[in-house]
C-alpha positions as CSV (number, residue, x, y, z in Angstrom):
1,M,15.9,-5.0,-24.3
2,N,13.1,-2.4,-24.5
3,I,9.9,-2.8,-26.4
4,N,11.1,-0.9,-29.5
5,Q,14.3,-3.0,-29.7
6,A,12.2,-6.1,-29.4
7,K,9.9,-4.9,-32.2
8,Q,12.8,-4.4,-34.6
9,E,14.3,-7.8,-33.6
10,I,10.9,-9.5,-34.3
11,K,10.5,-7.7,-37.7
12,N,14.0,-8.9,-38.7
13,T,13.2,-12.4,-37.7
14,V,9.9,-12.5,-39.7
15,R,11.8,-11.2,-42.7
16,A,14.5,-13.9,-42.3
17,Y,12.0,-16.7,-41.7
18,L,9.9,-15.7,-44.8
19,K,12.9,-15.3,-47.1
20,R,13.0,-17.9,-49.9
21,N,15.9,-19.0,-52.1
22,D,15.9,-19.1,-55.9
23,A,14.3,-22.6,-55.8
24,G,11.4,-21.2,-53.8
25,F,12.3,-22.9,-50.5
26,F,12.7,-21.1,-47.2
27,E,16.3,-20.1,-46.6
28,I,15.8,-21.2,-43.0
29,P,13.9,-24.5,-43.0
30,V,10.6,-24.6,-41.1
31,M,12.0,-27.0,-38.6
32,R,14.8,-24.5,-37.8
33,Q,12.5,-21.6,-37.5
34,R,12.5,-21.4,-33.8
35,P,9.5,-19.6,-32.3
36,I,10.1,-16.3,-30.5
37,L,9.3,-16.2,-26.8
38,L,8.7,-12.7,-25.4
39,M,9.1,-12.7,-21.6
40,G,8.3,-9.5,-19.7
41,A,6.2,-8.0,-17.0
42,P,2.4,-7.5,-17.6
43,G,1.2,-4.3,-19.3
44,L,4.3,-3.6,-21.5
45,G,2.2,-3.8,-24.7
46,K,3.4,-7.1,-26.1
47,T,0.1,-7.8,-27.9
48,A,-0.2,-4.3,-29.3
49,I,3.4,-4.4,-30.6
50,M,2.8,-7.7,-32.4
51,R,-0.4,-6.4,-34.0
52,S,1.6,-3.3,-35.1
53,I,4.3,-5.5,-36.6
54,A,1.8,-7.5,-38.6
55,E,0.2,-4.3,-39.9
56,E,3.5,-2.6,-40.8
57,M,4.8,-5.8,-42.6
58,G,1.5,-6.5,-44.4
59,V,1.1,-10.0,-43.0
60,G,-1.7,-11.8,-41.3
61,F,-2.2,-11.8,-37.5
62,V,-4.0,-14.3,-35.3
63,S,-3.8,-13.9,-31.5
64,Y,-4.9,-16.3,-28.8
65,N,-4.6,-16.1,-25.0
66,M,-3.6,-19.6,-24.1
67,T,-5.1,-19.5,-20.6
68,H,-8.5,-19.6,-22.2
69,H,-7.8,-22.9,-24.0
70,T,-8.2,-26.5,-23.1
71,R,-6.5,-29.5,-24.6
72,Q,-9.6,-30.1,-26.7
73,S,-9.8,-26.6,-28.2
74,A,-6.1,-26.6,-29.1
75,L,-5.9,-30.1,-30.5
76,G,-9.5,-30.5,-31.8
77,L,-12.3,-32.6,-30.5
78,P,-12.1,-36.4,-30.8
79,L,-14.4,-38.3,-33.1
80,I,-14.7,-41.9,-34.2
81,R,-14.0,-43.0,-37.8
82,K,-14.1,-46.4,-39.3
83,K,-11.0,-47.8,-41.0
84,K,-10.4,-51.0,-42.8
85,Y,-7.2,-53.0,-42.2
86,D,-7.1,-56.0,-44.6
87,E,-10.4,-57.7,-44.0
88,W,-11.0,-56.1,-40.6
89,E,-12.9,-52.9,-40.0
90,R,-12.1,-51.0,-36.9
91,D,-13.3,-47.9,-35.1
92,V,-10.4,-45.4,-34.8
93,T,-10.1,-42.2,-32.9
94,A,-9.5,-39.1,-35.0
95,Y,-9.7,-35.3,-34.3
96,T,-11.4,-32.3,-35.7
97,M,-9.2,-29.4,-36.8
98,S,-7.6,-27.4,-34.0
99,E,-9.6,-24.2,-33.3
100,I,-6.3,-22.2,-33.4
101,V,-5.2,-23.7,-36.8
102,A,-8.7,-23.2,-38.2
103,S,-8.6,-19.5,-37.3
104,I,-5.4,-19.1,-39.4
105,Y,-7.1,-20.7,-42.4
106,D,-10.2,-18.6,-41.9
107,L,-8.0,-15.4,-41.9
108,M,-6.2,-16.6,-45.0
109,K,-9.5,-17.1,-46.8
110,E,-10.9,-13.8,-45.7
111,T,-7.8,-11.7,-46.5
112,G,-5.9,-13.6,-49.1
113,L,-2.8,-13.2,-46.9
114,K,-0.7,-16.4,-47.1
115,E,1.9,-15.4,-44.5
116,G,1.5,-14.1,-41.0
117,I,2.2,-14.2,-37.3
118,L,0.5,-16.6,-34.8
119,F,0.7,-14.9,-31.4
120,L,0.1,-17.0,-28.3
121,D,-0.1,-15.0,-25.2
122,E,0.5,-16.3,-21.6
123,I,1.9,-19.5,-23.0
124,N,3.5,-20.3,-19.6
125,C,0.1,-20.3,-17.8
126,V,-1.4,-23.2,-19.7
127,S,-3.0,-26.1,-17.9
128,E,-1.0,-29.3,-17.1
129,T,-2.9,-31.2,-19.8
130,L,-2.0,-28.6,-22.4
131,A,1.7,-28.4,-21.6
132,P,2.7,-31.4,-23.9
133,V,0.8,-29.8,-26.7
134,I,2.8,-26.6,-26.3
135,L,6.0,-28.5,-26.4
136,Q,4.9,-30.2,-29.6
137,L,4.0,-26.8,-31.1
138,L,7.4,-25.2,-30.3
139,Q,9.2,-28.2,-31.6
140,A,7.3,-29.1,-34.7
141,K,4.8,-26.2,-35.4
142,M,1.9,-28.6,-34.9
143,F,-1.3,-28.8,-32.9
144,G,-2.0,-32.5,-32.6
145,R,-1.9,-33.7,-36.2
146,E,-2.5,-30.3,-37.7
147,N,0.5,-28.3,-39.0
148,V,0.6,-24.5,-38.6
149,P,0.4,-23.4,-42.2
150,E,3.6,-22.7,-44.0
151,G,4.7,-19.1,-43.9
152,W,3.2,-18.5,-40.4
153,I,5.7,-17.5,-37.7
154,I,5.0,-18.4,-34.1
155,V,5.5,-15.7,-31.5
156,A,4.6,-16.6,-27.9
157,A,4.6,-14.4,-24.8
158,G,4.6,-15.0,-21.1
159,N,5.1,-13.2,-17.7
160,P,7.8,-14.0,-15.2
161,A,6.7,-16.0,-12.2
162,E,6.9,-13.1,-9.8
163,Y,4.0,-11.4,-11.6
164,N,1.6,-14.4,-12.0
165,R,0.9,-17.2,-9.6
166,S,-0.3,-19.5,-12.5
167,V,3.1,-19.5,-14.2
168,R,4.7,-22.8,-15.1
169,E,8.4,-22.7,-15.3
170,F,9.8,-23.8,-18.7
171,D,12.3,-26.6,-18.6
172,M,15.5,-26.8,-20.6
173,A,13.8,-28.9,-23.3
174,T,11.3,-26.1,-24.0
175,L,13.7,-23.2,-23.7
176,D,16.1,-24.9,-26.1
177,R,13.4,-24.7,-28.8
178,V,12.7,-21.0,-28.7
179,R,14.4,-17.7,-29.2
180,L,14.0,-16.0,-25.9
181,I,13.6,-12.2,-25.9
182,E,13.4,-10.6,-22.4
183,I,11.6,-7.2,-22.4
184,E,12.2,-4.6,-19.7
185,P,10.1,-1.5,-18.9
186,D,11.7,1.5,-20.6
187,L,10.1,5.0,-20.3
188,P,12.0,6.7,-23.2
189,A,11.0,3.8,-25.5
190,W,7.4,4.0,-24.4
191,R,7.3,7.8,-24.8
192,I,8.0,7.4,-28.5
193,Y,5.0,5.2,-28.8
194,A,2.9,7.3,-26.4
195,T,3.4,10.6,-28.2
196,E,2.5,8.9,-31.5
197,A,-0.6,7.3,-29.9
198,G,-1.7,10.6,-28.5
199,V,-1.4,9.7,-24.8
200,H,-2.8,12.5,-22.6
201,G,-0.3,15.3,-22.1
202,A,-0.8,15.3,-18.3
203,I,0.5,11.7,-18.1
204,L,3.6,12.5,-20.3
205,S,4.3,15.6,-18.3
206,Y,3.9,13.8,-15.0
207,L,6.3,11.0,-16.1
208,N,8.8,13.6,-17.2
209,I,9.0,14.6,-13.5
210,H,8.4,11.2,-11.9
211,K,10.2,8.7,-14.1
212,E,10.3,6.2,-11.3
213,N,6.5,5.9,-11.3
214,F,6.3,4.7,-14.9
215,Y,6.4,1.0,-14.0
216,K,6.4,-0.6,-10.6
217,A,5.1,-3.8,-8.9
218,Y,5.5,-4.8,-5.3
219,I,3.7,-6.7,-2.5
220,T,2.2,-4.8,0.4
221,A,0.2,-6.0,3.5
222,D,-2.9,-5.2,1.5
223,G,-1.9,-7.1,-1.6
224,M,-0.3,-6.3,-4.9
225,S,0.5,-2.7,-5.8
226,F,1.4,-1.9,-9.4
227,V,1.7,0.7,-12.2
228,T,2.0,-0.4,-15.8
229,A,2.3,1.1,-19.2
230,R,-1.1,-0.4,-20.1
231,G,-2.6,1.3,-17.1
232,W,-1.3,4.7,-18.1
233,E,-2.6,4.3,-21.6
234,D,-6.0,3.1,-20.5
235,L,-6.1,6.0,-18.0
236,S,-5.3,8.4,-20.9
237,D,-8.3,7.2,-22.8
238,L,-10.5,7.8,-19.8
239,L,-9.2,11.3,-19.1
240,K,-9.7,12.4,-22.7
241,T,-13.2,11.0,-22.8
242,Y,-14.2,12.4,-19.4
243,E,-12.9,15.8,-20.5
244,S,-15.0,15.7,-23.7
245,L,-18.1,14.9,-21.6
246,G,-17.3,17.5,-18.9
247,I,-16.9,14.8,-16.2
248,E,-14.5,15.2,-13.3
249,C,-11.8,12.6,-12.9
250,D,-10.0,12.3,-9.6
251,Y,-8.3,9.8,-7.3
252,P,-11.3,7.3,-7.1
253,Q,-11.1,6.9,-10.9
254,I,-7.3,7.1,-11.3
255,I,-6.7,4.3,-8.7
256,Q,-8.7,2.0,-10.9
257,F,-5.9,2.2,-13.5
258,V,-2.8,3.3,-11.5
259,R,-3.0,0.5,-8.9
260,D,-0.5,2.1,-6.4
261,S,-2.2,4.5,-3.9
262,A,0.8,6.8,-3.5
263,T,1.3,7.2,-7.3
264,A,-2.4,7.6,-7.9
265,A,-2.7,10.3,-5.3
266,E,0.3,12.1,-6.6
267,F,-0.9,12.0,-10.2
268,A,-4.4,13.2,-9.1
269,A,-2.9,16.3,-7.6
270,F,-0.7,16.9,-10.6
271,Y,-3.7,16.4,-13.0
272,D,-5.7,19.0,-11.1
273,M,-2.7,21.4,-11.3
274,Y,-2.3,20.6,-15.0
275,K,-5.9,21.6,-15.8
276,R,-5.5,24.9,-13.9
277,Y,-2.4,25.6,-16.1
278,E,-4.4,24.9,-19.2
279,N,-7.0,27.5,-18.2
280,A,-4.5,30.1,-16.9
281,Y,-2.0,30.1,-19.8
282,M,-4.3,30.3,-22.9
283,L,-2.1,28.0,-24.9
284,D,-3.6,28.8,-28.2
285,D,-2.4,32.3,-27.8
286,I,1.1,31.1,-27.2
287,L,1.0,29.0,-30.3
288,K,-0.3,32.0,-32.3
289,G,2.4,34.2,-30.9
290,Q,-0.2,36.3,-29.1
291,A,0.6,35.6,-25.4
292,D,-0.2,38.7,-23.3
293,S,2.2,40.2,-20.8
294,A,0.5,38.7,-17.7
295,V,1.0,35.2,-19.0
296,R,4.6,35.9,-19.9
297,E,5.3,37.3,-16.4
298,R,3.6,34.4,-14.7
299,F,5.6,31.8,-16.7
300,K,8.9,33.7,-16.1
301,S,8.4,33.6,-12.3
302,A,6.9,30.1,-12.2
303,G,8.6,27.2,-10.4
304,L,10.1,24.3,-12.3
305,D,7.1,21.9,-11.8
306,E,4.8,24.6,-13.3
307,K,7.1,25.2,-16.2
308,I,7.3,21.5,-16.9
309,G,3.5,21.3,-16.8
310,V,3.0,24.2,-19.2
311,I,5.6,22.9,-21.6
312,G,3.9,19.5,-21.4
313,L,0.6,21.2,-22.3
314,I,2.2,23.0,-25.3
315,S,3.9,19.8,-26.4
316,A,0.7,17.8,-26.2
317,K,-1.0,20.4,-28.5
318,L,1.9,20.3,-30.9
319,N,1.9,16.4,-30.8
320,S,-1.7,16.5,-32.0
321,E,-0.6,18.7,-34.9
322,F,2.3,16.5,-35.7
323,N,0.1,13.4,-35.7
324,E,-2.5,15.0,-37.9
325,F,0.1,16.2,-40.3
326,A,1.7,12.7,-40.5
327,R,-1.7,11.3,-41.5
328,K,-2.2,14.0,-44.2
329,R,1.3,13.4,-45.5
330,A,0.6,9.6,-45.7
331,V,-2.6,10.4,-47.6
332,A,-0.7,12.6,-50.0
333,D,1.9,9.9,-50.5
334,R,-0.8,7.3,-51.3
335,L,-2.5,9.6,-53.8
336,F,0.8,10.4,-55.5
337,S,1.4,6.7,-56.0
338,M,-2.1,6.3,-57.5
339,V,-1.7,9.3,-59.9
340,K,1.7,8.1,-61.0
341,K,0.5,4.6,-61.8
342,A,-2.4,6.1,-63.8
343,G,0.0,8.3,-65.7
344,D,2.0,5.3,-66.7
345,A,-1.0,3.4,-68.1
346,N,-4.6,3.7,-69.3
347,V,-5.4,6.7,-67.1
348,K,-9.1,6.3,-66.2
349,T,-9.1,2.5,-66.1
350,T,-6.0,2.3,-64.0
351,F,-7.0,5.0,-61.6
352,A,-10.5,3.4,-61.1
353,D,-8.7,0.1,-60.4
354,E,-6.5,1.8,-57.9
355,V,-9.5,3.4,-56.1
356,R,-11.2,0.0,-56.0
357,A,-8.1,-1.6,-54.6
358,L,-7.8,1.1,-52.0
359,K,-11.5,0.6,-50.9
360,D,-11.0,-3.2,-50.8
361,E,-7.9,-2.8,-48.6
362,L,-9.9,-0.6,-46.2
363,S,-12.9,-3.0,-46.1
364,R,-10.7,-6.0,-45.7
365,G,-8.7,-4.4,-42.9
366,R,-11.9,-3.4,-41.0
367,A,-13.5,-6.8,-41.4
368,T,-10.5,-8.7,-40.0
369,G,-9.6,-6.2,-37.3
370,L,-6.0,-5.9,-38.6
371,L,-6.3,-2.2,-39.3
372,S,-5.2,0.4,-36.8
373,D,-7.3,3.5,-36.2
374,E,-4.6,5.7,-37.8
375,R,-4.2,3.5,-40.8
376,S,-8.0,3.4,-41.2
377,V,-8.1,7.2,-41.2
378,V,-5.4,7.4,-43.8
379,L,-7.0,4.9,-46.2
380,N,-10.5,6.4,-45.7
381,S,-9.2,9.9,-46.4
382,A,-7.3,8.8,-49.5
383,A,-10.4,6.9,-50.7
384,E,-12.7,9.9,-50.3
385,A,-10.3,12.2,-52.1
386,A,-9.5,9.8,-54.9
387,G,-13.2,8.9,-55.3
388,G,-13.8,12.5,-56.4
389,W,-11.1,12.4,-59.0
390,I,-12.1,9.2,-60.8
391,H,-13.4,10.9,-64.0
392,E,-10.4,13.2,-64.4
393,D,-7.8,12.8,-67.3
394,I,-4.1,12.7,-66.4
395,E,-3.8,16.5,-66.4
396,G,-6.8,16.8,-64.1
397,L,-5.4,14.2,-61.8
398,R,-2.1,16.0,-61.5
399,N,-3.9,19.3,-60.8
400,K,-6.0,17.7,-58.1
401,F,-3.0,16.2,-56.5
402,F,-1.0,19.4,-56.6
403,E,-3.9,21.2,-54.9
404,F,-4.0,18.6,-52.2
405,N,-0.3,18.6,-51.7
406,E,-0.2,22.4,-51.6
407,A,-2.7,22.3,-48.7
408,V,-0.4,19.8,-46.9
409,E,2.5,22.2,-47.4
410,R,0.5,25.1,-46.0
411,D,-0.1,22.9,-42.9
412,A,3.6,22.4,-42.6
413,D,4.2,26.1,-42.8
414,G,1.6,26.6,-40.0
415,I,3.4,24.1,-37.7
416,R,6.7,25.7,-38.3
417,A,5.1,29.1,-37.4
418,M,3.8,27.5,-34.1
419,L,7.2,26.2,-33.3
420,D,8.7,29.7,-33.9
421,N,6.1,31.2,-31.6
422,V,6.8,28.8,-28.8
423,Y,10.6,29.3,-29.0
424,D,10.0,33.1,-29.1
425,F,7.8,32.8,-26.0
426,L,10.4,30.7,-24.2
427,E,13.3,33.0,-25.2
428,D,11.3,36.0,-23.9
429,T,10.5,34.4,-20.6
430,K,13.6,32.3,-19.9
431,T,15.5,32.5,-16.6
432,D,18.4,30.0,-16.8
433,G,17.6,28.4,-20.2
434,T,16.0,25.3,-18.6
435,E,12.7,26.1,-20.4
436,L,14.4,25.9,-23.8
437,V,16.1,22.6,-22.8
438,L,12.8,21.1,-21.7
439,F,11.0,22.0,-24.9
440,T,13.8,20.9,-27.2
441,T,14.0,17.7,-25.3
442,E,10.3,17.2,-25.9
443,L,10.7,17.6,-29.6
444,S,13.7,15.2,-29.6
445,S,11.8,12.5,-27.8
446,G,8.8,12.3,-30.1
447,S,8.9,10.1,-33.3
448,R,6.4,12.3,-35.1
449,S,8.0,15.6,-34.1
450,L,11.4,14.3,-35.3
451,E,9.8,13.0,-38.5
452,F,8.3,16.4,-39.2
453,I,11.6,18.2,-38.5
454,R,13.6,15.7,-40.6
455,D,11.2,15.6,-43.6
456,E,9.7,19.1,-43.6
457,G,12.7,21.0,-42.2
458,Y,13.0,23.3,-39.2
459,E,16.5,24.8,-38.8
460,R,15.8,26.5,-35.5
461,F,15.4,23.1,-33.8
462,F,18.8,22.0,-35.0
463,G,20.4,25.2,-33.7
464,Y,18.9,24.7,-30.2
465,N,19.7,21.0,-30.3
466,R,23.4,21.6,-30.9
467,E,23.6,24.5,-28.5
468,L,21.5,23.1,-25.6
469,L,21.7,19.3,-25.9
470,G,25.0,18.8,-27.8
471,G,23.1,17.0,-30.6
């Protein structure tokens, strides 16, 4: 399955494992809660997706790379204790608490979260001495004599043997104790994540044309050549930062992330062309509906690769607008919930408590590293806005919220106007209609664009979608 399907399957599993019956016991007993084992090539985003699941579900998250652990750090260090048996006193070996289990208890203490996910990466690359410990963990949810706390779900991950020389093949006894989920590279699934994460438009446009270069791994005479989803995302961060600093980025830098020489060279050439399109087409004018005749004529006579590049540039700018709008809408939703609670109780006391709780959530998330950048922006923006309303009565709170929400609605109007301007430009410059198909497909493939269209409404998209894509 692809990474998005795996994410949903894991979320369903966590919900099922944490469900309790009327007596307060787990519906699925702990001994029957088989750990999940994610198997897939490196760089697919297994760790990132697990952290995302924990954040979305509001549970704790502790992550360990098992290749960095010894038997002692997993089990605990031995120590000598005296015990008395009848009239004899003897020295007996005991162990300190497992470092891994201790980390769970530390997180529970810091956050107050009693349930969570323990993620163990590269579990099939452990040392020979640690292998029996892993079998015990999968079978009994224990490290040595220490139980993994109740309410903590174990998810492990590993790479197939062809990608890692250190891999130890699991035997039947081990595989019989896990729920195996095999993950395959999938560009459409990754694009949903990538547009939401703001991956550089040049990368998304390039992969629209060269889908076969999204993920590859093979052996050459010079060693291993590979391209991974992680590599593209890391390259995206470098491109955006270099652009902000005015630093050139070419093949020598790209090959550090895209570890296949042919793909790196091809992308370097595409990226150079992409930047030239950005300068030539004055994209802000297109979004404002002010593209001049020279730009319209150039686009009309352009080849397919150039049109794909320009539409990719336009889509990247719109994706930034969609992402920013989603954050503002999330802030508005949070503020609405706070104002509603205040209106149902002692207004000033309740609202002050809500603001305090919001700031505590933000501080706790930052301290534990369980807060994504996007979630942090939402909570921080809500805290700043709500902090200025804390002395208002209920009528004042409602007025403040209406003002905030009206500004969000104006932003939605602005995005709809941009979409109209792009469609007008493409209608005016189209040759065979491919341009409209490409842009409508871009809108269809982004989670944030579809979210905006669904929630805020944009009828023109639905018309094109039916006419061009049969949707």
